N, C-alpha and C positions, 0 to 999 in steps of 0.2 A: 566778216560777217558780225552784225551787232549782237551783244550778248544780252540776254534775257534777264531782267532783274531777279534777283532771287525771291522776293515775295510772290511773283506772278508763278513761278516753276510749280508749287503745289495745285494751283488752279489749273495751269495746262496738264498737268498729271492727271488731275482727277477728270477732266473733261476726255482724256483718252482711255480713260478704264474700259469703256463698253467695247471698244474696238480692239483693245490690246489682247483679249484672251485669245482670240484666233491667231493673231499675230505671234503669240509665244512659241507656237508650232512652227512657224515659218523656217524655211531654210536659211543658211547663212548667207547675210547680205553680200559677202565678199568671199572670193574662193579661198583666201588664206586666214580666213576667221574660222575658229573652231569654238564650240560650246563647253563651257565648264562650269564649275561651282566654286563660289567664293565665300568664304566664312567672313562676315564684315568684323573689320577692327575699329577701334576707337578712332573717329575723325573721319571714316571712310565716306564719300558720297558717290552718287552715280558718276558726276562728271570728274571727280578725281580717279576713280577705277577706269573710266573710259581713257583718260590720259595715260594712265599707268599701264594698261593692258593692250590698248588700242593705238596709242600714240596721238589721239585727238580727244581732247575734253569735249568738244562738241557732239561727240557721237554717244552722248549719254543716252539720246532718246531711244538708240538701239537697244542699249541695256534695259531701259524701261519697259520697251514692248515685251523684252522675255520675262519681266516681274511685273505684271499689271496690279499686283496686290500692293505695291508701294506707293503710298499717297503723296509723299514728299520725298523726291530723290536727293534733298539734302540731310534728312532726318532718318538714317540709317541705324538700327538697333544693333551694337555689337554683340557679335554671336549668332546674327541672323544669317542664315544660308541662303545665297540668292544666286540666280543664273547669270552668266556674264559671257560676253563673246571676248576670245583671246586671239590677238593676231600672231600668226607665226612667220618668222620669229617675233616673239613677244619683246617688247621694250622692257617689260618688267620680267627678269628671269624668275621661273617658277618650276616647280615639279608638280605634277599631277597624280593624284591617288589613281591608279589604274585598276587594281584588285584589292578586294578586302574579303578575308574570309575569317570566320570565327569573331571573336572580340579583338577589335583594333580601335585604339584612341589616338586623336590627333591634338596637337596644342598649337593653334594658329595665334601665335604671341601677339599681343599680351593676352588674348582670350584664353580660359582655362582648359584644361583637357577635356574633350567632348569627343562622343564617337566619331570615327573616320567614315566617310563615305565616297564611293567610287566617283571620279570626277572632281572632287575637292581639288583646288590649288593650295600649294604649300610654298611659303617665302623663306628667305633666309632667317634663321634662327628658330624656324618652326620644328616640331617634333613630332614623331610617330612612336606609338609603343604598341607591342603585340602581347597577347596574354596566351595561356596554354592553348593549344591547338589553333592560335590565330596567326595570320600570316597577311602580308600587303606587299604589292610592287609599286614602285614610284617610278615615274616616267619623267626624265628632263627635257628641257627643250631642245638639247642637241641630240636627242633619241637614244641617249644612254638610259639604263634603268637601274634601280636598286630593289632587290627582292629580301624583305625582311621575312626571317622565320618565326617561329613561335618564343614568347618570352624576351623580346627584344625591345631595347630603347635606343632609337636613333634620332640625332639633331642634324639639319641641313644648316651648316654654318656658312657656306658661300655657294651662290650659283652664278654662273657666267652666262653672258649672252651669247646664244649660238652662232650668231654673227661675227663674234670676235674671231682674230686669226688662230688663237689658241683657246678654245674654251674649257674651262677646268673648273669642275665642281668639288665641293669639300663637305665631306660629312664625318659626324662623329659619332662612334659606336659605344655608347656607354656600357651596354651589357647587350649579349645576344649575338646574333650572327646576320651579316649580310651579303648578299651576292651582288657584284657590280658587274654589269655587261653592256657592252656598246657594240652594235654591228657596224661591218665596214661602210665607210663614207669616203667617197672619192674627195682628195685633197685635204682631208683633215686627219689628225692623229690623236684618237681619244684619250683622255687623261682625266683621272680623278684623285684627289688627296683623301686620305683617310686617317682619322685620328682615333687611337686605340689606347686610351689612358695615358702612360708616359711616352708610348710611341707613336711614330708618324710614318705614314706610308704613303707612297705615290705608284698609283699602278698606270701603266701606258701600253696602249695598243701599237701594234705595229702600223706604220704609215698606212693609210687606206685599208687597215685590217681590222680585226675584230679584237676586243678586249674581254676579258673574264677573269673576276678575281673573287676570292671569297675571305671575309675578314670574320674574325670572332673575338670578342672580349668576354672573360668569365667573370664571375662575381668575385674570385680570388684574387683578381688583378691581372692574371697572366692573359696574353692575348697571342694570336695567330693570324698570320696572312699566307694564303695559298694563291699562287698564280697559275691559271689554267691556259688561258692565251695572252699573249703579250709579254711584258716585263714588268718588274716592280723593284722598288729599293724601299727599305725600312730603317728608320733611325731611332736609336734609343742609348741613353747614357753616354753620349759622346760618340758613338760607333754607327756605322751605316753598313748594310748588308745589300749587296745586289741579287736580285732574285731572277734568274733566266726563267723561260716558260718551263712548266711543269715542275718547280719547286716550291718551296715555302719555308718559312721561319716561325721561331716561337720566341716570345719576348716576355720574360718573368718581370714582376716588379721591381724597378730600380736594377735591371740588369740589361747588358746589350743584347741584341738579337743573336740568336744562334746562327751557324752558318747555315748557307742555303741547303736543304735536304729535298733530295728526290722524292715526287709524290708516288703513291700507289696507283697501279692502274685501275680502270673502272671495273667492277665485277661484271661478270657475266649473268644476266637473268636468265632463270630457268623456268620458274612456274610462277603465274600462268604465262604462257606463250603470248606473242605479240597479238592482241585482240581476243586472247582467250577468254575462257570463264573462270570465275571465281566464286565457288561455293559459299553462300553466306552463312551454311550451318558448319562450315570447316575453312574459315577464311585465312589460309596460309600461304604466304610468299615464300619462295625459295630461289637461291642464287649460288653461284659456284664459288668456291673459297679462294681468297686472293692471298698468296704466300707473302707474309710478313704483317698481314693484318691483325691488329690487337682486337678490334671490335669494328662493327659496321652501323651505318645510320641508314634507316629505312623511312622514305617519305611517300605517302599517297596523296595525290593533288587533284584537284578539279582542271588542272590545265598542264600542258608539257613543261612549263618552266617553273611550276610550283609556286607560282605566286597566290594561289588558292588552295593553303593546306587543309588536308581533311585529317591526317594522322601522322604524327612524326614519331619515331622510337630511336633513340641515340644509344650507345652502349651495347648493341645487340652482340651478344658472344658467339652465336652460331651462324649458320647460313640458312637458318629459316626464321619465320616470324608470323605469329598468329595475331591478326589484327584486333584492335579491341573496339575501332569504331570503322567497321567497314563501309565502303562508300554504297550508295543507295542506286547510283546510276555510272554510267561509263566514266573511269578515271584513269588517271596515269600513276604509274608507280616507278621508282629508281632507289638505288641502293649506293651508298658511299662507303668505302673502306677506310678506316682510321688506323693508322701506323702507331707503333709503340710511343712515339713522341707527342701523339695527341694531333697530328697534322691530317687533314682529310685529303684522300686521294681523288682522281678524277671521279666524278659522278658518273655513273650508268646513263646513258640514253634513256630518256623516260619511254615507258612501254604501256600501252594501254591494256585496260583488263575490263571485263563486262560482269558485273555482278549478278548472280542467278540464286535462286533459291538452294539448289544443291547441284552438283556435278555427277553426272554417272561414271562408274568407274573405268579406267582403260581396259581394252580388250587383254585378255591373259594371253601368255606365250606358250604355245603348245608345240611339243616336238615328240614325235612317235618313233621309239627304237626297235628296230627289225633284228634281223640275224646279226649276230656279231656286234651289236650296239650301233649298227649303221641307221642314220636317219632314213625313215620313210617319208619320202615326199610325194606330193600331189602327181597323179597320173603314173606312179609306179607300181610294182607288183611286189608283195613280201610272201616269203615262203613259210613264215612264223606269226603267229599272233602277236602284233606290236605292243609293247608296254607304253606308257604315256608320261610324259615328263611336262609339268605344267608350272610357270611361274604366275601366280595371280597376286600382284598388289596394286594399291591405289598409287594415284601418281607422285604421293609423297613417301612410296617405299613400305607402306605398312602392309603386311599380309592380308589377303582376302580369301574367305572360303569359295572352294570351286567343286566342280564336277564335270565327268565326260558325258557327252552326248553322241550315242553311235545312231545314225540313221534315224535321227529325229527323237530317240530314246533316251532318257538320263539313266545312265549304268553307275552312277556313284563316282568313286575315286579311280575305279578300274574299268577300262574298255571290255565289253563282252561281245565275242564274236561266235556266230553260230554255224559257220560252215565256209567254204570255198565260194566267194562272191565278191561283189564291189560293196566298199563301205565308204561311208562320208562319216568323219570324226570331228568334232570340236569340242572345245573347252568353254565352260561359262562361269565367269566369276560373279560373285555376289557380295555387296558390302552390307553393311549392318542395317540399312534402311531397305534393304531388299531389292535395289537397283542391280540390274545385270548388266553384262556386256559379254560377248562371244567373240572366240578368236576366229580367225579365218579357217573355214572347213578344210581338211585334208581328205581328198578322194583318192583311194587307192584300190588295188584288187588283192584280196588274199587268197592263197594257193595253198591249202593244207594237204593235197592229195598227190602222190607222184604219178608222174605220167605211166602209160603203159603201151604194149605190144603185143599183137596176137596175129596168129596164122589165119586165113581164111578156112571156113569150115570144109573138113576133108570128105572126100567121097565115100561110098559104101566099102566096107573093109573087104567084102568078097570080091569086089573089081580090083582092090590093090593088090590081093594074093595072086591074082592071074598075071599081073603085069611083073611080078619080082621074081628075080632069079637069085643068085648067090651074092649076098651083100658082102661089100669090103670097105675096110676102115683104114687102109693103108694111106699114110700120108699123100705120097704121091698119086695115088688114086682119087683121093678126095679133092687135092688141090687142081688137079687136073680135070675136074668136072666144068672147068669154065663157067662158074657162078657169076651172074651180073644182077645189077640193081639199076632199075630204071631212074633217070636224073630228070624227068620233065622233058623241058623242050630240048635239053641238052642231049638226051638220047640215053645210051646205057654206059654204066661204069663197071669195070671188074671189082669184085669184092675181094681184097688183099687176102693173101694166105699167111697166117703166122703160126703153122703147126710146127715147124722146125725152127722157129726163131722170131723175133720183134718184126711187126710190120705195122705201118699207121693204118689205121681203119678208114674206110671211105665215109666221108664227111658229107651230110646231105641237109642243107638247111631247110627249115619247116616254119609254117606259120598256122595261126588258127588252133582250134581245139581239136582237130582231127585231121590224118593225112593217110594216104595208102601209096605203098610202094611196091612195085612188081619185081619179082625174081624170076630169072630164067636160067637155065643149063645149056651146056652142048651135049652132055652125056647124061644117060639116065641114073637117077639118084633117089634116095629117099631122105625126106626132111621131118625130124621128130620120129614119132612112133609109127605113123601111118601115111604121111603125105608123101604121094609120089612126085617126083621132079621129072618130067619128059621134055626132050628137045622139041622147040616149038610151041610150048604150052607155058604160059606166065602163070605163076602163084602170087597172090595177094597178101600183103604184109600190112596190117592195120595198124595205126598209131593213133593215142587220144591222150587227153589232158583235160581236167576239170579245172579252171580257175584262171591262170595268166595264159595258158596256151603254149603250143609246143616251140620249142626253139631249133633242135638239131637232131639227125639221126646218125649214129656211126655204125658201120657193119664190117665185119672182118671174119675170116676164119680162124678159130682158136680151139682151146680144148676146155672140156667141162671139168667138173670137180673130180670126175673118175678118170681124166686124162683122155677121154674119147674124142674125136674130132666134133666140131659143133659150129654152126651159125652163131655168131655173138652180135647181138643187137643192142646198143646203148642209147636210149632215147632220153632227151632232157627238155626241161619246160623254161620258160622265161622267169620263173621264180628262183633258178637254180637247182631244182630237184631233178633226179635222174634215176632211172631204172634200166636194170640190165636183165636181157633174156637170152637163154642158150636153148638151141635145139641141136639134137645130134644129127649128123649129116654122114650118110654112108654112100659109097658109089656102088653101082650094080653092074 
């Protein structure tokens, strides 16, 4: 294809300006082309960039369509930021700035340091530096990435073409921290060389597997390398240390690497829970202690990989941290434990949180203690007015004010009950801002009254005298009366006689708040002071309970306090209360 003379190119570019504005927004001309940003270096032209990134200098027109403001494609201003197409895999190995958070600068050599922007391409010997609360993630052609945390300075020393059999990139960490990660790719083994002052490291993933390594260079000259996925080796001062997965090493200035040390496990994140709320009025993060940890590093980020840092706190001594710069929208947080040697353990999996103005307190824990300190649970019956045990604390364990609510009425710190009836009891917690939370209500029946038993009303006394002859209290006479009690559908049961020894009582199960039992005899007798018992006629025994209801009646012939024969009736309710009644019984 004939080349266009250079003097004509500015004219052709100027003629295309009107139509190029709309073309700048067009889709990629080819499926394997991606849009990126390039900072112009001295000597760059659109033709040269097309040859470098697309493998075809004649494709400069496609680049010009992306940049309609360029008048002369051969006169580009160093430091100018322009849009370009990049073919994947690119003929020119490059890293692309994927995320930028806070203040991040880039040095597209030999152009001086300038603010970095997402989408920018970085070449060999280019540098990236982050400042306080700044972070950035770079993506290489082979799909691997480097995530820089705050206050870091990193240079790209060598980048390999992704199409090579064994692509290997090399970075130099002057100061700060970088995480290197590579996802599994069939047929490749991800590798990256890392320069840390006097030390050199190489991190290698498993064949077709993932790679995750963390490297840190400190201002005093020491450096550390931790391998989370894959394996690594570190060389310094003439010695080399192999690092299996889950280990790390420390390199002091002019010293060999320390032996491989097992990394601490990831801390368990406690509060907020996954997707939970973070109160901006009290932005505290809580995690579980890791045995052997000297301190912790807390990170809050705009993405799960922490390429967009919001806040980072290193050297946290305890297991909670109050954020200084809480996020304004949904964010991710994670915690890493550091050992006594300063090696970072496995980072916790990032967990999402949702910032809100304030978080209501959690419901308090309420326990009602009844007779014998036994818990009074929902749907049960209590024979005594229970006392309340309440544990009211915010989600960080700080105590809260609380009170008891009985039947919808606040009774203060102690529940107040007015009699035998059903009650609903709950505890209400209040924080300093007046927000409240209630415990689940406990509904129970309170029974403060003993059950009772009575005989049916007696007939006129004048009629009683006519029927009575000479009474007898002899045990054989009384036991021989043939006293029986009705058992409902089961018929009649004999009332056992215990006048001359022990005898089990007749036990009759009951239910409800009232019941009636019928008594009958085979011979004439008198029950109590005036009630006659005659064969063929039944006498009614009435039982009742106000509260939980009747449970059982037990009947037998026994002796009263004076030793006289009597009918003993013991009636119990479902609260465990019982009453005992005695009526003297004589034979006629």
